[in-house]
N, C-alpha and C positions, 0 to 999 in steps of 0.2 A: 504493499500499498504505500502510495507517494504522497506526501503533505505537501500541500500548499503553503505559500508563506502566511497566507490569512489563518492558518490554522496553528500557527505557532505563536499567534498574538493572543492575550486575555481579550475574550469578547468585549469587555467594558471599554478596554484602550483602543480596540477596533474601532468602537462606535462613539469615540470622543469624551468617554466618560471617566475623566479621571479625578482624583480627589485633588481638592484645591492645594494641598500641601506639594503636590507634584507641579503644579503651573510656574513656570517661570516669571511670566508676567510679559513676555515679547512674542507670545505665540508659540512657545516651546515647553516641553515637559520633561521632567527629570524621570527617569527609569530604572529600574534594578533590573539587569537582563542576563539571564541564566545561559551560558555556552555549556559545552561538552567540559565533564571534569578534568579531560587532560588538555583542553586549550591553554595555548601559551598566551603570553602578553602579547607579542607580536600579530598573533593572528586574531586575538579580539581588538587589540587597535585596527588593523586591517577591514574586520568586518564592520566595525563602527564607523569608519572613515566610507567604505564603501555604501552605506545606508545612509550617507550624509550627517551623520551625527558627530556629538563632539564628545570625546571619551574624557568624563571626570575624573574616575579611577579604575583602573582594571584590576581584577583580584583573581588572577590566574590560580593561585593556591584551591580556588574554591570554585573555580572555572564560572565566574561572574564578573559583571562590571557595572559601574554606575555611569550612565550616558543621559546626554541631552539631545532631544530630538525635536525637530518641528511637530506641531501638532497634526494629528491625523485626519481633522475637519477639513 
């Protein structure tokens, strides 16, 4: 079974329903993103850049990152 990109995003985020604390105020939102556990800092940074996001902090030891992206609305 192949997953579409939309299958990998929480439905509320996909619908533009994010909590107020995640709103940056300039039309962007801050997210905590999970990657594969073996993702390197470089691969996390590349994935965020490819999605036109801003890497706030990579956490490769847990396969995650804090990122800032344009609102999906």
